[in-house]
C-alpha positions, 0 to 999 in steps of 0.5 A: 842628668848626670845623677840619673846617668851614674845610677845607670853606669852603677847598675851596670857594673853592679849587673855585670858583677853579679852574671860574672859572680854567677858564672865563677860559681857555676864553674866552681861548683861543676870543678867540685862535681868532677872531682867527687866524680873521680873519687867516686870511680876510685871508691869503686875500685878500692872496694872490688880489690878490698872483696876480692881479698876478703872473699877469695883469700880470707883476709881482712881489710885494714883500718886505714882503708875503713877509715878512707871509705867512710870519709869518702862517704862523709865527702860525698854526702857534704856534696850532695847537701851543698847542692841540694842547698843551691838547688833550693836557695837560688840567692846570689848571697848564699853562694856567697857564702858557700864558696870557702866550703865548697873549695876546703870539699873540693880540695879535700877530694883531691887529697883522698884521690891522691890517699887512695894508692894503698902500696901495700894492699888492702887487706891483712892475713888475718881470720879471726874466730874459728869457722870453716869457709863455705863454697857457694856460688855469687849472689843473684841479683839485688833481691839477694842483696836485700835479704843477705843485707836483712839477715846480716843485720839480724844476726848483728842485733844483739836484741835477736837470738834466733833467726829463721830463714825459710824458702821454696827449693832452689830458692837460695837459701843455703847461697845466702847463709854461706854468703853470710857465714864467710863474710863472718869468719872476716870480722870479729862479731862471733868467735866461733862459727859452726855450720852443720846441715841437717837435711832428711828426716830429723836423726837425733843422735846424727845431728848431735854427731854433727855438730861435735864433728864441727866443733872439735867434740870427740865422741868415739867412746860414747854410745847412741844411746846415750843422749842426755850425757852426749847433749851434756856435753855438747853444751858445756863446749858450746858456752865455753866457746865465746860469742858463738853462732850455731848455723843449721842448714836445710832443717825439715822438722822442729825439735828440742834444743834441750836434747841435742845439747844447744844452749838456749840463746839468750843475750848474757851467754853470746850464743845465737842459732840461725836455721835455714828451711822450707817450713814456715812452721819450722821457724815458728816453732824453733821460736825464731826472734825473726823469720825472713822468707827468700823469695823469687828473682824478680823477672829482669833478674831471672833474665840477667842470670839466665842470660849469664848461664847461657853465655851472652853471645848466643843470645846475641841471635835474633831468633833465639832471644824470644825463644830464651825469653819465654824459657826463662819465665817457664823457669818461674823465676827460680834460681836453681832451675834457671841456672839447671836449663841455662848450663844445658844451653850452654853455647847451643847454637841450634834453634831446633834445640831452644824450642825442644826445650821449650817445649819440654818445659811447657808440657812438663816433660822435664827432660832438659839435662839436669833438671831431673836430676837436680830440680825435681828430686828437691821439689818431690822432696817437699812434695813427699814431706806434706804431712798425710795424703789428704794434704797432698790431694789438697796439693795435687788438685791445685795442677788442675787450674792453667799455669800462672792462674789465680785460684779462687780460695772459696772456690777452691775449697769447695771442690775439695769439700765436693771431692771429699777431700774435706770432710764434709761438716755440715757447717759451710764456716767449718769447711772453710776454716779447715781448707784454709787451714790446709792452705795455709799449710801448702804456704808455709811449706812454699808447695803454694803461694799467694796470688793476686786478690780478684779485681771488683770483689778483692777475693783473695787467691793461690798460685802454684808456682809454674816447676811444682805444678810440672812436678805435678802434672808429672806425678799425675800422669800415673797414679792418682791419674790426671788429664790436665789440658788447661790453656792449651789453645785446643779447638777439639776435645781430646781423642776418645783413646786419652779417656783412661778408665782409672782417670780421677780429675780432668781439667780442660779450662780455658780452650776453645773446644766447641764440642764435646760429643761421644760416651767416655768411660771415666768411671772414676772421675770426680772432677771435670772443670771446663770453665772458660771454653767461650766457645762451647755450644754443644755437650751430647746428651749421653757425653756423661752416662759413664761419669757416675762417680763425677762430683764436681761439674764446672761449666762457667763461662760456656755458651752451652744454651742446655746442659745434656740429659744424661747430667741428670744421672749424676747421683753423686754430683756436688758442686754443679757451676753454670755461672756466666753461662749467658745463653743458658735457657733451660736446666734438666730435671735435678731430681736425682742430684739428692747429693748436689750440696752448690748449684752456681746459676750467676748470671745465666738466662734461665726463666725457671728453677729446674724441676726436682728443686725441692728433691735437693736436701742437701744443698747449702749453696744456691746462686741466682745473682744477676738472673735477670730473666728469671720472673718467677719464683715458686712458693715452698721451693726455697724453704723446702732446701733444710740445709741451706746455708748461702742464698744470693740473689742480688739483681735476680727478676724476682725481687723478693716481696711482702705478700703476694699469691700463694703460688709465689714466695714471699719474704715470710719463705726467708725469715722462716729459713734455718740459719743461714750464713750469707744473705744477699737479696732484691727486695720489690718493696720497702715492706719485705725490707722491713719485715726481714730486717725486723726479724731474728735471720738477720741475727746470725748471718755473717755477711749479707747485701740487702737491694731495694729497687735497682741497683743503677749506678751504685759501685758493685763494691758496695756488694761485697761485705754486708751492704744495704743499698736503697735503690731508686724508686724505692718510695721510702719516705711514703712507707715508714716514718723510720727504716731500720737497719739490720746490725753491723751494716757496714755499707750503706747505699741511696739513690733515687730516693726522691721523697726522703726528707731526713737521713734520720729516717735511718736507724739502726737495731739495737744501736749496733750498726757498724756502718762504713760505707755510705753512698747516696745519689739521686734524692731530691728533697733531702734534708740530711741532718747529722744530730749531735746525740747520732751514733750510727756514723760513729764507725763510718769510714766512707761516705759518698753524697751525689746528686742531692739537688737540696743538700745544703751543707754536711751538717747542721748544727754543733756535730758530736765529738764522735760525729765521722770520728772513723771517716776516710774518704769523702766525695760529693757531687753534683749537689746544687744548693751546696755552698760549703760542704764542711763546718769547722767544727766538723772538719775538726772531728776529721782527723782520720780522714785521707780522701776528699773528693768534690765534684761538680757543686756549682754554687759552691763557693768554700770546703769548710765554711766558719769563723777562723779567726779564732782558730790559731792552728788546725792539722788533717794529718791522714789526709792523702789526696785532695781532688776539685773538680768542675767547682765553677764558685769556688773561693777557698780551700782553707781560710786560714793555715792547715797542716796535710802533713801527709798529702800526696796528690792535689787535683784542681780542674776548672775552679777559675775563681780559685786564686790561692793555695793555702800553702806557706813555706812552714805547712807546704807538705814533704809529702806531696808527689804531684799538683795537677790543673789547667794551665790557665789557672795555674798562671793566674794563681796568686802568692804570698810567697813565691819560694812557695810557687819555686818548690810547687812548681816542680810537681805541677803537671798540665791535665789533659 
């Protein structure tokens, strides 16, 4: 009994000692953090003082200050490291070992703080090298700081000899380079820094004189026609200077360095060249080693800058702040515009003045003080410098779209071609290549910028910066005359006097207009954009009578039920878009529209094609996707369109049959077509599909989507590029022992084809398939076999299997090493007989796999089956996401240690029998950001190593 009492007393003493030590350790850590925070505050003050001395007084920081700052940084890093160790290792013995190190750090922090009073100042009067400081304003925001640092690092990199900096007018290129110039003057990196502003039209003799003046070279006795001799003098003078940097600001055209006398920058001569320009092409033509783009401000930075320029107290008004935010947005994150408008409104407290400024910015009046003098001239100069009138016209066309609108590139190029801005080359691909080249030139000149790809179909877009759009609208008020009233909430059409006779283009996009009436006199009008007027139901019959020059007409997303008869008289019309006019049931005759190139009737309610289709001898693109009410297509129409290059009829009510009565079209018409670039069809039966694939038509097709039956639930993404979709109810197996897929197939979806027994029924013509996506759904009785010699899956990137009630495993037997070698996404769901997903042999092939999703497989017990005993190490190096949902029988993910070094997300839902996770302290991925699951499941998990649970606990989130 005495022994037991003694043991209890000792235990209480030890526990009290442990508790006392723990409390003491917490106090020590708190004291260390307080000293470190005081040191950080002092470091900030010293740095502010150093920067003031360097930037404002041209001094150089002292070596002792640099050493002090380095030591402060080292101590702070060591403190952070100690705190990290304490968080990760919560054992008392580790805390005991760290005590002395913590005490030493605290002592050093106190000593450094005491040494921070530099009584003789932090900088010396010293400027190394020649050069002149450039007057400049403050750098604006973190994005400018990042760009500054990027350029700074490149200039300090001995391997980089030429640096090109580009960006749109007013974005801050020159400001950043001036800061770099001024900072470099205080360092021993370059002995000579030469700043020359080029600007305007390139004048080589003038540029020679500017450089000569900057380096103190006397050319007073030389005449302008002695270009070569002057170049030799400049080259010799520059090479005499050790470690020289030449900055050429605002360069508009590339030139030969040799002609000017600028030595080619190489590492041995220590010479470097930096240029700023608005044109990416100048950077590339000057053979820049590295190119940096100066981006616009972020929304937050723009707002901060505007508040600074306008005076922060002004915006304390609850009435002014929302107007100010709208004004900031209208400035389009362009620093020059924000500064100009902010200064114009500084200390202005009258609300009506602010409202007027906002109205002017929205309406592109540009009468705000400073905009006309500083902003628009710079933007206008960029427009004037565009290479030719054709490119200028293409650029001006972009202003027809609403502000901030992301313009579909394909539609834009079609409109350019339709308007005659790009010559009709008779080849859709060549025309698109030409248009893409023009877009690249406009983007390189910072007149256009990339937009976000469209949702669903991922179509590339471009955007027009708000202020540049304002400039275009200002230009087009006179010549060429546009009428642009896009997204202005109009409920009525513009007044009669606004329809000028010399108007070239009209845009009323995205308004609330419900009726267009009258007979406007616009004989020179070439484009009318009326899309997204969702209330537009009626257009008077004579509306287009006096628009005989009209070449592009877009009424997409309107509620019209029929087109006016005057459309039939538009003999110059090239593009007619009626996309998603869901109430449109009938079109007037198109017999006179012989010049029509593009006819889009997607998602309309037409029951028949318009009269006169055979007369459209120049038609190149016909879109009839999702025309569900189109139940009949007469024979001979498609074959009478000799230039047709793009035919789209996915999910049309008319499905192409293999043979039918002579009055209706059949697949033979498609087979006899001249080579097409884009073919998207729905088939009535398997025979028609086989006939098309067995013909020569697809050999020259660039993109295709072929659908048998209904799409049902297959995602539309499978139809984006080279998709082959086998729809439900197609009775595939009963019609053919083998079904050939077209060469270059990238996507395959199979859904509801209940008679398929073997996946090998799908073969590939000439073994040339590039199968990238596979979707298999609701195929009862299917036996899915991947043989050792199967080459059809070599390039498969995405595989989805669902509702395959007889499928037992992904592969049978030993797969070849090439099988699924490029698979990235694997999704399996509702396969009720599947007990395991992968064999061990197949798993070793999946080194490219990035995502695994398994759901509602009620019999699945293991994700991977096989003999793991002989396998010592294994990894899935690219796996980023693993999702396991509704797997009631799942017991194991991996039965041995598998390293997933890239895993970011693990989701486990309703997997009650999964008691262990395949992680140890050795293979726990550092990349794992989130672990989601049911709380009950998490609480019931078993752990071989408690430390793994501790590390995962911080990342675990309960699923809703």
